[in-house]
N, CA, C and O of each residue as an XYZ file, in Angstrom:
484
protein
N      15.153    -13.166     -2.582
C      14.063    -12.348     -3.063
C      14.386    -12.149     -4.451
O      15.496    -11.825     -4.872
N      13.170    -12.398     -5.260
C      13.295    -12.455     -6.684
C      13.557    -11.115     -7.350
O      14.597    -10.872     -7.963
N      12.603    -10.303     -7.202
C      12.790     -9.121     -8.104
C      12.858     -7.871     -7.185
O      12.112     -6.900     -7.311
N      13.800     -7.993     -6.278
C      14.134     -6.925     -5.355
C      15.601     -6.559     -5.219
O      16.479     -7.381     -4.955
N      15.790     -5.312     -5.411
C      17.204     -4.838     -5.355
C      17.334     -4.070     -3.861
O      16.325     -3.519     -3.421
N      18.399     -4.044     -3.201
C      18.532     -3.169     -2.052
C      18.650     -1.767     -2.434
O      19.094     -1.389     -3.519
N      18.246     -1.038     -1.524
C      18.396      0.409     -1.561
C      19.488      0.757     -0.542
O      19.420      0.497      0.659
N      20.682      1.482     -1.271
C      21.784      1.551     -0.572
C      22.239      3.010     -0.363
O      22.934      3.290      0.614
N      21.855      3.967     -1.276
C      22.061      5.240     -1.189
C      21.334      6.087     -0.073
O      20.159      5.892      0.239
N      22.071      6.961      0.448
C      21.487      7.757      1.559
C      20.495      8.624      1.036
O      19.475      8.837      1.692
N      20.683      9.165     -0.106
C      19.600     10.113     -0.890
C      18.350      9.337     -1.127
O      17.281      9.942     -1.203
N      18.403      8.104     -1.244
C      17.153      7.353     -1.630
C      16.532      7.117     -0.356
O      15.305      7.203     -0.347
N      17.120      6.834      0.733
C      16.402      6.614      2.175
C      15.903      8.025      2.457
O      14.767      8.071      2.928
N      16.480      9.100      2.276
C      16.069     10.416      2.747
C      14.884     10.789      1.916
O      13.933     11.345      2.465
N      14.867     10.537      0.691
C      13.775     10.809     -0.226
C      12.332      9.996      0.311
O      11.203     10.487      0.290
N      12.638      8.859      0.711
C      11.467      8.055      1.222
C      10.877      8.636      2.526
O       9.676      8.666      2.792
N      11.941      9.121      3.347
C      11.471      9.555      4.689
C      10.761     10.968      4.491
O       9.893     11.255      5.316
N      11.006     11.753      3.615
C      10.341     13.118      3.326
C       9.404     13.105      2.384
O       8.662     14.086      2.348
N       9.211     12.097      1.468
C       8.080     12.166      0.325
C       7.344     10.922      0.357
O       6.313     10.928     -0.315
N       7.623      9.863      0.972
C       7.058      8.644      0.856
C       5.722      8.539      1.736
O       5.548      9.310      2.680
N       4.862      7.638      1.421
C       3.769      7.310      2.495
C       4.124      6.642      3.433
O       4.976      5.776      3.240
N       3.596      6.837      4.683
C       4.183      6.246      5.929
C       3.245      5.507      6.625
O       2.072      5.878      6.642
N       3.622      4.473      7.224
C       2.761      3.530      8.316
C       3.640      3.313      9.399
O       4.809      2.965      9.235
N       3.004      3.549     10.744
C       3.782      3.219     11.836
C       3.098      2.325     12.621
O       2.010      2.623     13.112
N       3.752      1.000     12.832
C       3.113      0.031     13.747
C       3.798     -0.107     15.062
O       4.652      0.739     15.327
N       3.554     -1.039     15.916
C       4.199     -1.096     17.034
C       5.720     -1.614     17.092
O       6.565     -1.347     17.947
N       5.854     -2.499     15.851
C       7.256     -2.929     15.886
C       8.166     -2.530     14.661
O       9.381     -2.706     14.568
N       7.305     -1.948     13.730
C       8.000     -1.380     12.402
C       7.402     -0.178     12.066
O       6.259      0.085     12.440
N       8.176      0.697     11.285
C       7.593      1.811     10.546
C       8.023      1.688      9.098
O       9.194      1.447      8.807
N       7.049      1.859      8.171
C       7.286      1.596      6.781
C       7.115      2.874      5.942
O       6.098      3.552      6.090
N       8.104      3.241      5.037
C       8.036      4.295      4.108
C       7.935      3.724      2.574
O       8.806      2.932      2.214
N       7.042      4.048      1.786
C       6.927      3.560      0.442
C       6.633      4.715     -0.341
O       5.985      5.697      0.022
N       7.278      4.464     -1.675
C       6.935      5.520     -2.738
C       7.106      4.676     -4.078
O       7.744      3.624     -4.054
N       6.560      5.128     -5.172
C       6.808      4.616     -6.529
C       8.355      4.991     -6.934
O       8.909      6.044     -6.622
N       8.903      3.996     -7.639
C      10.276      4.204     -8.078
C      10.332      4.259     -9.631
O      11.408      4.571    -10.141
N       9.328      3.999    -10.379
C       9.353      4.116    -11.736
C      10.018      2.950    -12.568
O      10.143      2.986    -13.792
N      10.419      1.939    -11.778
C      11.041      0.992    -12.354
C      10.277     -0.378    -12.420
O       9.141     -0.447    -11.952
N      10.830     -1.379    -12.946
C      10.013     -2.578    -13.187
C      10.324     -3.589    -12.022
O      10.042     -4.784    -12.108
N      10.836     -3.104    -11.090
C      11.155     -3.908    -10.004
C      11.092     -3.173     -8.434
O      11.275     -1.963     -8.300
N      10.851     -3.951     -7.455
C      10.784     -3.275     -6.107
C      12.401     -3.115     -5.459
O      13.333     -3.868     -5.742
N      12.453     -2.174     -4.711
C      13.693     -1.848     -3.971
C      13.455     -1.853     -2.496
O      12.522     -1.208     -2.019
N      14.284     -2.574     -1.746
C      13.900     -2.728     -0.186
C      15.155     -2.102      0.547
O      16.331     -2.331      0.265
N      14.695     -1.294      1.508
C      15.773     -0.857      2.400
C      15.479     -1.307      3.759
O      14.283     -1.383      4.038
N      16.349     -1.628      4.684
C      15.969     -2.115      6.081
C      17.082     -1.406      7.034
O      18.293     -1.431      6.812
N      16.422     -0.745      8.179
C      17.243      0.150      9.056
C      16.964     -0.361     10.571
O      15.868     -0.780     10.945
N      17.967     -0.276     11.277
C      17.909     -0.620     12.665
C      18.842      0.340     13.344
O      20.047      0.362     13.094
N      18.216      1.183     14.264
C      19.242      1.890     15.052
C      19.926      1.429     16.148
O      19.507      0.368     16.609
N      20.858      1.935     16.683
C      21.628      1.430     17.864
C      20.863      1.374     18.921
O      21.316      0.724     19.863
N      19.748      1.906     19.057
C      18.868      1.858     20.244
C      18.216      0.390     20.268
O      17.687     -0.037     21.294
N      18.272     -0.253     19.252
C      17.589     -1.684     19.192
C      18.603     -2.404     20.090
O      18.150     -3.105     20.995
N      19.807     -2.311     19.945
C      20.715     -3.087     20.803
C      22.057     -3.436     20.030
O      22.286     -2.890     18.950
N      22.858     -4.261     20.533
C      24.143     -4.504     19.745
C      23.886     -5.202     18.558
O      22.763     -5.555     18.201
N      25.108     -5.434     17.844
C      25.027     -5.872     16.493
C      24.192     -7.327     16.291
O      23.637     -7.569     15.219
N      24.158     -8.218     17.360
C      23.676     -9.445     17.237
C      22.065     -9.244     17.158
O      21.408     -9.863     16.320
N      21.501     -8.395     18.026
C      20.220     -8.089     18.071
C      19.579     -7.392     16.737
O      18.501     -7.717     16.238
N      20.475     -6.347     16.249
C      20.002     -5.569     15.037
C      20.098     -6.479     13.937
O      19.298     -6.306     13.018
N      20.980     -7.481     13.848
C      21.063     -8.181     12.695
C      19.831     -9.401     12.851
O      19.471     -9.973     11.822
N      19.305     -9.710     13.962
C      18.350    -10.625     14.024
C      16.987     -9.996     13.627
O      16.135    -10.642     13.017
N      16.822     -8.688     14.009
C      15.625     -8.024     13.604
C      15.500     -7.827     12.127
O      14.431     -8.012     11.546
N      16.740     -7.402     11.442
C      16.932     -7.356     10.046
C      16.516     -8.557      9.393
O      15.746     -8.521      8.433
N      17.039     -9.749      9.916
C      16.574    -11.086      9.359
C      15.071    -11.273      9.366
O      14.490    -11.771      8.401
N      14.473    -10.888     10.418
C      13.098    -11.112     10.609
C      12.176    -10.144      9.701
O      11.054    -10.456      9.302
N      12.753     -9.063      9.470
C      12.079     -8.031      8.378
C      12.221     -8.551      7.170
O      11.232     -8.497      6.439
N      13.364     -9.128      6.689
C      13.633     -9.584      5.384
C      12.790    -10.766      5.198
O      12.238    -10.881      4.104
N      12.608    -11.631      6.059
C      11.814    -12.812      5.943
C      10.317    -12.553      5.682
O       9.606    -13.146      4.870
N       9.947    -11.487      6.582
C       8.514    -11.118      6.388
C       8.260    -10.535      5.045
O       7.185    -10.729      4.478
N       9.251     -9.798      4.494
C       9.046     -9.259      3.254
C       9.075    -10.358      2.139
O       8.255    -10.303      1.223
N      10.039    -11.388      2.207
C      10.138    -12.381      1.441
C       8.843    -13.232      1.310
O       8.474    -13.655      0.214
N       8.192    -13.460      2.422
C       6.887    -14.176      2.344
C       5.899    -13.359      1.701
O       4.990    -13.904      1.075
N       5.986    -11.976      1.796
C       4.772    -11.339      1.046
C       5.165    -10.833     -0.256
O       4.322    -10.176     -0.866
N       6.368    -11.037     -0.819
C       6.825    -10.547     -2.022
C       5.917    -10.789     -3.163
O       5.640     -9.841     -3.898
N       5.393    -12.043     -3.400
C       4.441    -12.282     -4.418
C       3.232    -11.356     -4.486
O       2.687    -11.106     -5.561
N       2.844    -10.883     -3.393
C       1.687    -10.178     -3.247
C       1.837     -8.637     -3.330
O       0.821     -7.963     -3.506
N       2.934     -8.100     -3.224
C       3.240     -6.793     -3.334
C       3.354     -6.434     -4.833
O       3.862     -7.174     -5.676
N       2.796     -5.145     -5.082
C       2.848     -4.519     -6.373
C       4.213     -4.306     -6.888
O       5.109     -4.298     -6.044
N       4.550     -4.121     -8.211
C       6.038     -3.840     -8.481
C       6.201     -2.444     -8.803
O       5.216     -1.750     -9.051
N       7.333     -1.999     -8.817
C       7.823     -0.565     -9.123
C       7.602      0.322     -7.722
O       7.053      1.424     -7.720
N       8.044     -0.245     -6.712
C       7.941      0.536     -5.322
C       9.305      0.357     -4.467
O       9.991     -0.665     -4.455
N       9.538      1.438     -3.824
C      10.709      1.576     -3.126
C      10.056      1.486     -1.702
O       9.128      2.208     -1.338
N      10.659      0.498     -0.928
C      10.066      0.367      0.579
C      11.278      0.351      1.566
O      12.288     -0.335      1.410
N      11.062      1.108      2.488
C      12.123      1.189      3.565
C      11.375      0.693      4.823
O      10.253      1.141      5.059
N      11.899     -0.131      5.566
C      11.322     -0.724      6.850
C      12.223     -0.384      8.127
O      13.354     -0.866      8.189
N      11.792      0.347      9.033
C      12.534      0.777     10.147
C      12.027      0.036     11.424
O      10.849     -0.078     11.762
N      13.043     -0.410     12.026
C      12.633     -1.243     13.361
C      12.539     -0.400     14.353
O      13.214      0.630     14.362
N      11.668     -0.721     15.356
C      11.433     -0.064     16.512
C      12.022     -0.926     17.690
O      12.300     -2.109     17.494
N      12.210     -0.335     18.903
C      12.917     -1.122     19.776
C      11.987     -2.246     20.336
O      12.555     -3.152     20.946
N      10.721     -2.299     20.214
C       9.955     -3.505     20.642
C      10.169     -4.715     19.572
O       9.955     -5.870     19.940
N      10.563     -4.456     18.341
C      10.812     -5.376     17.370
C      11.789     -6.535     17.937
O      11.678     -7.694     17.537
N      12.699     -6.168     18.841
C      13.664     -7.334     19.309
C      13.045     -8.500     19.844
O      13.473     -9.648     19.723
N      11.745     -8.050     20.597
C      11.114     -9.306     21.261
C      10.019     -9.947     20.418
O       9.350    -10.868     20.887
N       9.805     -9.451     19.098
C       8.871    -10.007     18.470
C       9.308    -11.337     17.651
O      10.494    -11.583     17.431
N       8.323    -12.113     17.248
C       8.549    -13.480     16.494
C       8.418    -13.125     15.054
O       7.981    -12.005     14.792
N       8.730    -13.908     14.117
C       8.631    -13.827     12.689
C       7.080    -13.683     12.323
O       6.731    -12.844     11.494
N       6.259    -14.428     12.889
C       4.812    -14.506     12.485
C       4.260    -12.993     12.760
O       3.475    -12.473     11.966
N       4.683    -12.372     13.843
C       4.228    -11.061     14.294
C       4.655    -10.084     13.255
O       3.833     -9.399     12.646
N       5.873    -10.020     13.062
C       6.477     -8.946     11.988
C       5.867     -9.250     10.806
O       5.376     -8.304     10.190
N       5.766    -10.569     10.248
C       4.920    -10.724      8.910
C       3.554    -10.097      8.888
O       3.180     -9.469      7.898
N       2.750    -10.262     10.025
C       1.497     -9.938     10.207
C       1.377     -8.371     10.157
O       0.503     -7.769      9.533
N       2.326     -7.824     10.864
C       2.274     -6.291     10.809
C       2.703     -5.752      9.674
O       2.148     -4.723      9.291
N       3.778     -6.327      8.895
C       4.190     -5.940      7.557
C       3.005     -6.126      6.601
O       2.796     -5.207      5.809
N       2.266     -7.115      6.577
C       1.116     -7.361      5.656
C       0.013     -6.249      5.946
O      -0.483     -5.614      5.015
N      -0.344     -6.043      7.242
C      -1.340     -5.007      7.486
C      -0.858     -3.649      6.899
O      -1.633     -2.997      6.199
N       0.369     -3.215      7.157
C       0.856     -2.023      6.774
C       0.756     -1.722      5.324
O       0.213     -0.728      4.843
N       1.430     -2.841      4.574
C       1.304     -2.682      3.160
C      -0.054     -2.813      2.605
O      -0.212     -2.445      1.440
N      -1.042     -3.273      3.249
C      -2.422     -3.309      2.850
C      -2.819     -1.824      2.972
O      -3.338     -1.167      2.070
N      -2.485     -1.351      4.297
C      -3.120      0.043      4.535
C      -2.417      1.187      3.556
O      -3.061      2.203      3.295
N      -1.328      1.033      3.120
C      -0.763      1.788      2.151
C      -1.174      1.624      0.691
O      -0.905      2.382     -0.240
N      -1.908      0.442      0.665
C      -2.294     -0.041     -0.812
C      -1.385     -0.413     -1.690
O      -1.434     -0.106     -2.881
N      -0.459     -1.125     -1.141
C       0.780     -1.666     -1.920
C       0.603     -3.142     -2.181
O       1.485     -3.696     -2.837
N      -0.416     -3.843     -1.755
C      -0.768     -5.217     -2.098
C      -1.696     -5.301     -3.136
O      -2.674     -4.560     -3.238
N      -1.347     -6.351     -4.040
C      -2.240     -6.660     -5.084
C      -3.563     -7.185     -4.421
O      -3.616     -7.766     -3.337
N      -4.746     -6.856     -5.337
C      -5.924     -7.569     -5.198
C      -5.833     -9.007     -5.332
O      -4.961     -9.520     -6.033
N      -6.723     -9.706     -4.671
C      -6.831    -10.912     -4.683
C      -7.136    -11.510     -6.195
O      -8.188    -11.187     -6.748
N      -6.201    -12.382     -6.846
C      -6.435    -12.737     -8.135
C      -7.261    -14.127     -8.028
O      -6.754    -15.046     -7.385
N      -8.271    -14.264     -8.521
C      -8.910    -15.456     -8.313
C      -8.948    -16.614     -9.296
O      -9.513    -17.674     -9.029
N      -8.251    -16.344    -10.582
C      -8.012    -17.154    -11.512
C      -6.626    -17.626    -11.515
O      -6.042    -17.771    -12.589
N      -6.067    -17.872    -10.426
C      -4.653    -18.331    -10.499
C      -4.687    -19.965    -10.645
O      -5.440    -20.636     -9.939
N      -3.909    -20.486    -11.511
C      -3.852    -21.744    -11.501
C      -2.442    -22.382    -11.144
O      -1.475    -22.292    -11.901
N      -2.420    -22.962    -10.060
C      -1.207    -23.274     -9.409
C      -0.653    -24.853     -9.929
O       0.519    -25.226     -9.871
N      -1.619    -25.520    -10.357
C      -1.165    -26.901    -10.827
C      -0.468    -26.951    -12.128
O      -0.772    -26.180    -13.038
N       0.318    -27.704    -12.218
C       1.394    -27.723    -13.343
C       1.389    -29.089    -14.024
O       2.169    -29.321    -14.948
């Protein structure tokens, strides 16, 4: 992840839980808020209700990969916390990515389509 720093402090997670915008999907819940920085910060949480460590780590990998695939489309200067729900254990990567994309779009965190992008070098 290029311009992303992890959220590590409990106070940052709590600030997002209480003051951030929220979207609840079937597999994930997203909390987001502006951070006033020139880069994004990402926090991932999986409770013990998800399962043992192997399942929790798999779900976190899926969420991290979904974020990585969408990272270029996300606006900068945002704190994002993604919380896994118990159904996320059975989800595949494309489903998590689709739900994450939908949630970020609903929260207004995705950039508008930039039509004049020149990808050829």
